[in-house]
C-alpha positions as CSV (number, residue, x, y, z in Angstrom):
1,X,0.0,0.0,0.0
2,X,1.2,3.5,-0.9
3,X,0.5,6.6,1.2
4,X,0.9,10.2,0.0
5,X,2.0,13.1,2.2
6,X,1.4,16.5,0.5
7,X,1.8,18.6,3.6
8,X,5.2,19.7,2.4
9,X,3.4,21.7,-0.3
10,X,1.0,23.5,2.0
11,X,3.0,26.7,2.2
12,X,3.3,26.9,-1.6
13,X,-0.3,26.3,-2.8
14,X,-3.7,27.4,-1.7
15,X,-6.1,24.7,-0.6
16,X,-8.9,26.0,-2.9
17,X,-6.6,25.9,-5.9
18,X,-5.5,22.4,-5.1
19,X,-9.1,21.3,-4.9
20,X,-9.6,22.7,-8.5
21,X,-6.7,20.6,-9.7
22,X,-8.0,17.5,-8.0
23,X,-11.2,18.0,-10.0
24,X,-9.1,18.3,-13.2
25,X,-7.2,15.1,-12.2
26,X,-10.4,13.2,-11.6
27,X,-11.5,14.3,-15.1
28,X,-8.2,13.0,-16.5
29,X,-8.7,9.7,-14.6
30,X,-12.1,9.3,-16.4
31,X,-10.4,9.9,-19.8
32,X,-7.7,7.3,-18.9
33,X,-10.0,4.6,-17.6
34,X,-12.7,5.1,-20.2
35,X,-10.0,5.0,-22.9
36,X,-11.2,8.1,-24.7
37,X,-7.9,10.0,-24.8
38,X,-5.0,10.3,-27.3
39,X,-3.0,7.1,-27.4
40,X,-5.8,4.9,-26.1
41,X,-4.6,2.0,-28.1
42,X,-1.7,1.7,-25.6
43,X,-3.6,1.1,-22.4
44,X,-3.0,-2.6,-22.1
45,X,-1.0,-2.0,-18.9
46,X,-4.1,-0.6,-17.1
47,X,-5.7,-4.0,-16.4
48,X,-2.6,-6.1,-16.9
49,X,-2.1,-7.1,-13.3
50,X,-5.6,-8.6,-12.9
51,X,-5.1,-10.6,-16.2
52,X,-1.9,-12.4,-14.9
53,X,-2.7,-15.8,-13.6
54,X,-0.8,-18.9,-12.6
55,X,-0.2,-20.1,-16.2
56,X,1.6,-16.8,-17.1
57,X,3.7,-16.9,-14.0
58,X,4.5,-20.6,-14.4
59,X,5.7,-19.9,-18.0
60,X,8.1,-17.2,-16.7
61,X,9.3,-19.6,-13.9
62,X,9.9,-22.4,-16.4
63,X,12.8,-20.5,-17.8
64,X,14.4,-20.3,-14.3
65,X,13.9,-24.0,-13.8
66,X,15.4,-24.9,-17.2
67,X,18.5,-22.8,-16.8
68,X,19.1,-23.9,-13.3
69,X,19.1,-27.4,-14.6
70,X,21.9,-26.4,-17.0
71,X,23.9,-24.9,-14.1
72,X,23.9,-21.5,-15.9
73,X,25.4,-18.9,-13.6
74,X,25.1,-15.7,-15.8
75,X,22.1,-14.3,-17.6
76,X,22.7,-11.3,-20.0
77,X,19.5,-9.4,-20.4
78,X,19.5,-7.3,-23.6
79,X,17.2,-4.3,-23.9
80,X,17.1,-0.5,-23.8
81,X,14.7,2.0,-22.1
82,X,11.6,0.3,-20.9
83,X,13.0,-3.1,-22.0
84,X,15.5,-3.1,-19.1
85,X,14.9,-0.3,-16.6
86,X,12.0,-1.8,-14.7
87,X,13.8,-5.1,-14.3
88,X,17.0,-3.3,-13.3
89,X,15.2,-1.2,-10.8
90,X,13.5,-4.2,-9.2
91,X,16.6,-6.3,-9.0
92,X,18.7,-3.5,-7.6
93,X,16.1,-2.8,-5.0
94,X,15.6,-6.4,-3.9
95,X,19.2,-7.7,-4.2
96,X,21.8,-7.6,-1.5
97,X,23.9,-4.5,-2.1
98,X,27.1,-6.5,-2.3
99,X,25.7,-9.5,-4.1
100,X,28.6,-9.3,-6.6
101,X,30.9,-10.2,-3.8
102,X,28.7,-12.4,-1.6
103,X,26.8,-14.2,-4.4
104,X,23.4,-13.5,-6.0
105,X,20.0,-14.3,-4.6
106,X,19.3,-16.3,-7.8
107,X,21.1,-16.4,-11.1
108,X,23.4,-13.5,-11.7
109,X,21.7,-11.0,-14.1
110,X,23.7,-8.4,-16.0
111,X,22.4,-6.0,-18.6
112,X,23.5,-5.1,-22.1
113,X,22.1,-3.4,-25.2
114,X,21.4,-0.1,-23.3
115,X,24.5,1.6,-24.7
116,X,27.0,1.6,-27.6
117,X,30.2,1.8,-25.6
118,X,32.8,-0.4,-27.1
119,X,34.6,-0.7,-23.7
120,X,31.4,-1.9,-22.0
121,X,30.7,-4.5,-24.7
122,X,34.3,-5.7,-24.7
123,X,34.3,-6.1,-20.9
124,X,30.9,-7.9,-21.1
125,X,32.5,-10.4,-23.6
126,X,35.4,-10.9,-21.1
127,X,32.8,-11.9,-18.5
128,X,30.8,-14.3,-20.7
129,X,34.0,-16.1,-21.7
130,X,34.5,-17.4,-18.2
131,X,30.8,-17.9,-17.1
132,X,28.1,-20.4,-18.1
133,X,26.0,-18.0,-19.9
134,X,22.4,-17.6,-21.2
135,X,20.6,-14.6,-22.8
136,X,17.2,-12.9,-22.6
137,X,16.8,-10.5,-25.6
138,X,14.0,-7.9,-25.4
139,X,12.9,-6.0,-28.4
140,X,9.6,-5.6,-30.3
141,X,11.3,-5.0,-33.6
142,X,14.7,-6.7,-33.2
143,X,16.3,-3.8,-35.1
144,X,16.8,-1.2,-32.4
145,X,20.5,-0.5,-32.9
146,X,21.8,-0.8,-29.3
147,X,20.2,-4.1,-28.4
148,X,20.6,-5.5,-31.9
149,X,24.4,-5.0,-31.8
150,X,24.7,-6.6,-28.3
151,X,22.5,-9.6,-29.3
152,X,24.4,-10.2,-32.5
153,X,27.6,-10.5,-30.4
154,X,26.0,-12.6,-27.7
155,X,24.4,-14.9,-30.2
156,X,27.7,-15.4,-32.0
157,X,29.4,-16.2,-28.7
158,X,26.8,-18.7,-27.6
159,X,26.7,-20.5,-30.9
160,X,30.5,-20.7,-31.1
161,X,30.9,-21.8,-27.4
162,X,28.0,-24.3,-27.1
163,X,27.0,-25.1,-30.6
164,X,23.8,-23.9,-32.4
165,X,21.5,-26.6,-30.9
166,X,22.5,-25.8,-27.3
167,X,22.7,-22.0,-28.0
168,X,19.0,-22.0,-28.9
169,X,18.2,-23.5,-25.5
170,X,20.1,-20.6,-23.9
171,X,18.3,-17.8,-25.7
172,X,14.8,-16.4,-24.7
173,X,13.3,-13.7,-26.8
174,X,10.6,-11.3,-25.6
175,X,9.2,-9.7,-28.7
176,X,6.2,-8.9,-30.9
177,X,3.5,-11.5,-31.3
178,X,3.7,-11.8,-35.1
179,X,6.1,-9.4,-36.8
180,X,9.6,-8.0,-36.6
181,X,13.2,-9.2,-37.2
182,X,13.5,-10.8,-33.7
183,X,10.2,-12.6,-34.1
184,X,11.3,-14.0,-37.5
185,X,14.6,-15.1,-36.1
186,X,13.0,-16.7,-33.1
187,X,10.6,-18.7,-35.3
188,X,13.6,-19.7,-37.6
189,X,15.8,-20.8,-34.7
190,X,13.2,-22.2,-32.3
191,X,13.9,-19.8,-29.4
192,X,11.4,-19.8,-26.5
193,X,9.5,-16.6,-26.8
194,X,7.3,-14.3,-24.7
195,X,5.0,-11.7,-26.3
196,X,5.1,-8.0,-25.7
197,X,1.5,-7.0,-26.5
198,X,0.9,-4.3,-29.1
199,X,-1.1,-2.3,-26.6
200,X,1.7,-2.0,-24.0
201,X,4.5,0.5,-24.5
202,X,8.0,-0.2,-23.3
203,X,8.0,2.1,-20.3
204,X,4.7,0.5,-19.1
205,X,6.0,-3.1,-19.5
206,X,7.7,-3.9,-16.2
207,X,4.8,-6.2,-15.2
208,X,4.9,-8.1,-18.4
209,X,7.5,-10.8,-19.2
210,X,9.8,-7.9,-20.1
211,X,10.3,-7.3,-16.3
212,X,9.0,-10.5,-14.8
213,X,11.3,-13.0,-16.6
214,X,14.6,-11.2,-15.5
215,X,13.2,-10.6,-12.0
216,X,12.3,-14.3,-11.6
217,X,15.8,-15.3,-13.0
218,X,17.4,-13.1,-10.3
219,X,15.6,-15.2,-7.7
220,X,12.7,-12.9,-6.7
221,X,9.0,-13.7,-6.1
222,X,7.1,-12.5,-9.1
223,X,3.9,-13.8,-7.8
224,X,4.1,-11.5,-4.8
225,X,5.0,-8.6,-7.1
226,X,2.0,-9.2,-9.3
227,X,-0.2,-9.5,-6.2
228,X,1.0,-6.0,-5.1
229,X,0.2,-4.6,-8.6
230,X,-3.3,-6.3,-8.6
231,X,-4.1,-4.7,-5.2
232,X,-2.9,-1.4,-6.6
233,X,-5.0,-1.7,-9.7
234,X,-8.1,-2.3,-7.6
235,X,-7.4,0.5,-5.1
236,X,-6.4,3.1,-7.7
237,X,-9.5,2.6,-9.8
238,X,-11.5,4.5,-7.2
239,X,-12.8,7.7,-8.7
240,X,-12.4,9.8,-5.6
241,X,-10.6,12.9,-4.4
242,X,-9.0,10.5,-1.8
243,X,-7.3,8.4,-4.5
244,X,-3.5,8.9,-3.9
245,X,-2.8,8.7,-7.6
246,X,-5.3,11.5,-8.3
247,X,-4.0,13.7,-5.5
248,X,-0.4,13.2,-6.5
249,X,-1.2,14.0,-10.2
250,X,-3.1,17.1,-9.2
251,X,-0.3,18.4,-7.0
252,X,2.4,17.9,-9.5
253,X,0.4,19.7,-12.2
254,X,-0.4,22.6,-9.8
255,X,3.2,23.0,-8.9
256,X,4.2,22.9,-12.6
257,X,1.7,25.7,-13.3
258,X,3.3,27.6,-10.4
259,X,6.7,27.5,-12.3
260,X,8.1,24.4,-10.6
261,X,9.3,22.8,-13.8
262,X,11.6,20.1,-12.4
263,X,10.5,17.1,-10.3
264,X,13.4,15.8,-8.3
265,X,12.8,12.2,-7.4
266,X,14.7,11.5,-4.2
267,X,15.2,8.6,-1.8
268,X,17.2,8.0,1.4
269,X,17.7,4.4,0.4
270,X,20.5,3.7,-2.2
271,X,18.7,0.6,-3.3
272,X,16.2,2.8,-5.1
273,X,18.8,4.5,-7.4
274,X,17.5,2.6,-10.5
275,X,13.9,3.2,-9.5
276,X,14.8,6.9,-10.1
277,X,16.1,6.0,-13.5
278,X,12.9,4.1,-14.4
279,X,10.8,7.1,-13.2
280,X,12.9,9.5,-15.4
281,X,11.9,7.5,-18.5
282,X,8.3,6.9,-17.4
283,X,7.6,10.6,-16.8
284,X,10.1,12.2,-19.2
285,X,9.0,10.1,-22.3
286,X,5.3,10.4,-21.4
287,X,5.0,14.1,-20.6
288,X,7.9,15.8,-22.4
289,X,6.3,16.8,-25.7
290,X,4.4,19.6,-27.4
291,X,6.7,22.1,-25.6
292,X,5.3,21.0,-22.3
293,X,6.3,18.7,-19.4
294,X,7.9,18.5,-16.0
295,X,11.5,17.6,-16.3
296,X,12.3,14.5,-14.2
297,X,15.6,14.2,-12.3
298,X,16.7,11.9,-9.5
299,X,19.1,11.9,-6.5
300,X,19.9,9.6,-3.6
301,X,20.2,11.2,-0.2
302,X,22.1,11.7,2.0
303,X,24.9,11.0,-0.6
304,X,23.8,13.7,-3.0
305,X,23.2,16.3,-0.3
306,X,27.0,16.6,-0.4
307,X,27.0,17.3,-4.1
308,X,23.6,18.6,-5.3
309,X,22.4,19.8,-1.9
310,X,23.7,23.3,-2.3
311,X,21.8,23.8,-5.6
312,X,18.6,22.3,-4.2
313,X,18.8,24.6,-1.2
314,X,19.9,27.8,-2.8
315,X,19.7,27.6,-6.6
316,X,17.0,28.7,-8.9
317,X,13.6,28.0,-7.4
318,X,12.2,25.9,-10.3
319,X,12.0,22.5,-8.7
320,X,10.0,20.4,-6.3
321,X,10.9,17.1,-4.6
322,X,9.1,13.7,-4.6
323,X,10.7,11.7,-1.9
324,X,10.1,7.9,-1.9
325,X,10.3,6.7,1.7
326,X,10.7,3.1,2.8
327,X,9.0,3.1,6.2
328,X,10.5,-0.1,7.6
329,X,14.2,-1.0,7.1
330,X,14.9,-4.6,6.2
331,X,18.0,-4.9,8.6
332,X,19.1,-3.6,11.9
333,X,22.4,-2.0,12.8
334,X,23.0,-0.2,16.1
335,X,25.8,2.3,16.7
336,X,28.2,1.3,19.5
337,X,29.6,3.4,22.2
338,X,33.4,4.2,22.5
339,X,35.2,5.1,25.7
340,X,37.2,8.0,24.2
341,X,34.5,9.3,21.9
342,X,37.1,11.0,19.6
343,X,34.6,11.2,16.8
344,X,32.0,12.7,19.0
345,X,29.4,10.1,18.2
346,X,28.5,8.8,21.6
347,X,25.4,10.8,21.6
348,X,24.2,8.4,18.9
349,X,25.3,5.2,20.8
350,X,22.5,2.7,21.1
351,X,20.5,4.2,18.3
352,X,19.7,2.5,15.0
353,X,21.5,3.8,11.9
354,X,18.1,4.0,10.3
355,X,17.0,6.4,13.1
356,X,19.8,8.8,12.0
357,X,18.6,8.4,8.4
358,X,15.1,9.3,9.4
359,X,16.3,12.4,11.2
360,X,18.4,13.4,8.2
361,X,15.3,13.0,6.0
362,X,13.1,15.1,8.3
363,X,15.9,17.8,8.7
364,X,16.3,17.9,4.9
365,X,12.6,18.2,4.3
366,X,12.4,21.2,6.7
367,X,15.4,22.9,5.2
368,X,14.3,22.5,1.6
369,X,10.8,23.7,2.3
370,X,12.2,26.7,4.1
371,X,14.4,27.2,1.0
372,X,11.5,27.3,-1.4
373,X,11.3,23.6,-2.5
374,X,7.9,22.0,-2.2
375,X,8.0,18.4,-0.9
376,X,5.8,15.4,-1.8
377,X,6.3,12.2,0.1
378,X,5.4,8.8,-1.3
379,X,5.6,6.2,1.5
380,X,6.0,2.5,0.9
381,X,5.8,0.1,3.8
382,X,8.9,-2.0,3.0
383,X,11.2,-2.9,0.2
384,X,9.9,-6.2,-1.0
385,X,8.3,-7.7,-4.1
386,X,4.7,-7.0,-3.1
387,X,5.3,-3.3,-2.3
388,X,7.4,-2.9,-5.5
389,X,4.5,-4.2,-7.5
390,X,2.3,-1.7,-5.9
391,X,4.8,1.1,-6.5
392,X,5.3,0.3,-10.1
393,X,1.6,0.3,-10.9
394,X,1.0,3.4,-8.8
395,X,3.5,5.5,-10.8
396,X,2.2,4.2,-14.1
397,X,-1.4,5.2,-13.1
398,X,-0.2,8.6,-11.9
399,X,1.7,9.1,-15.1
400,X,-1.4,8.4,-17.3
401,X,-3.6,10.7,-15.2
402,X,-1.0,13.5,-15.0
403,X,-0.2,13.5,-18.7
404,X,-3.8,13.8,-19.7
405,X,-4.3,16.6,-17.2
406,X,-1.3,18.3,-18.8
407,X,-2.9,17.9,-22.2
408,X,-0.4,15.5,-23.9
409,X,-0.6,12.0,-25.3
410,X,1.2,9.9,-22.6
411,X,1.9,7.0,-24.9
412,X,3.8,8.2,-27.9
413,X,7.4,9.4,-28.2
414,X,7.9,11.1,-31.5
415,X,11.0,13.0,-30.4
416,X,13.0,9.7,-29.8
417,X,13.4,9.2,-33.5
418,X,15.3,12.5,-34.2
419,X,18.7,11.3,-33.0
420,X,18.3,8.0,-34.7
421,X,17.8,9.6,-38.2
422,X,21.0,11.6,-37.8
423,X,22.9,8.6,-36.4
424,X,21.8,6.3,-39.3
425,X,22.8,8.9,-41.8
426,X,26.3,9.3,-40.2
427,X,26.6,5.5,-40.1
428,X,25.7,5.3,-43.8
429,X,22.7,3.0,-43.2
430,X,20.9,2.2,-46.4
431,X,18.0,4.5,-47.0
432,X,19.4,7.3,-44.8
């Protein structure tokens, strides 16, 4: 369950004006749920959680079982944008921070195809040479340059190392149902495939096999994650001014109209760094068009208070914060006492480290509000699969409502093609 605290905005907005924006958000919710707005052919995510049953989950888990049987110890997940960010965010949030040294919870999952750095690809190939490797490739078309380059190299490695027959058992494709280069190759080679439905865009796909297969391979409970999303779907369908998705969408649009053009997603838990990256794509690609849109950025506190803190406190007053708070820490560490107290920390002796983190968060909130930065708090009970499922669906729902309230199509991304045309021309691709 998600709770929203908007009190950090009280000194910046009038209650009557906020109530007006809540009414606008409720109208946008109706447009979203009645599927009458622009881009309404991309709303498959809206009722996706409730459509996922045991057969769909078992199909994802069958990949895990098969690859464990082959003693595979490395899975390369190839994708870009929404084809990797949701899975990366979930795995980073759920994994032990030092799993690379202590061993992974499940299979070791690494990501490729999200960049064109030759050093990165070369070092990935160093790794696959010494590990028992399999690959999940995610692309509707199969021709997006970054993942296509990575997959060509991985496919070549798998076929040369294990032979073509065994390589096809080590490749799973998540792609279009009927068309595209990757679908054609999968049919030709006999890869196990999962479908990305036409009515679900990449940045809304974390609860499809795009996210669920890698998360399951990493050893986490996708059934619990889907359960959380199902509960969120039910709760956030309420057409009420008390709906947290409606209230959050209303406040962020009101702040935007009050010249707060940047939303700074913050957390005091470093495990949520990649959730910030997922949010940047979700909101940036959905709202940044037609000369409009809140610019999404992300920070991790208290770390970034020692780098970005000065600007947030005293820089141009064009931003607001959305702080994602995990209410219950998963572990306990108590600060010990020392006889000499040379570091002056004995006043903290006997206290939990998380208590210090909480006080840092409260102190930061007070300072930033005093400095002219409105604060929205999104509270999640704990960092587990169920609550992550809730959180993913919550932000997707907010995004749809907020973009319609802003007056843009949340589900297209025409600006993404501009750099590609220039790149293809410079690379002398046929037709460019």
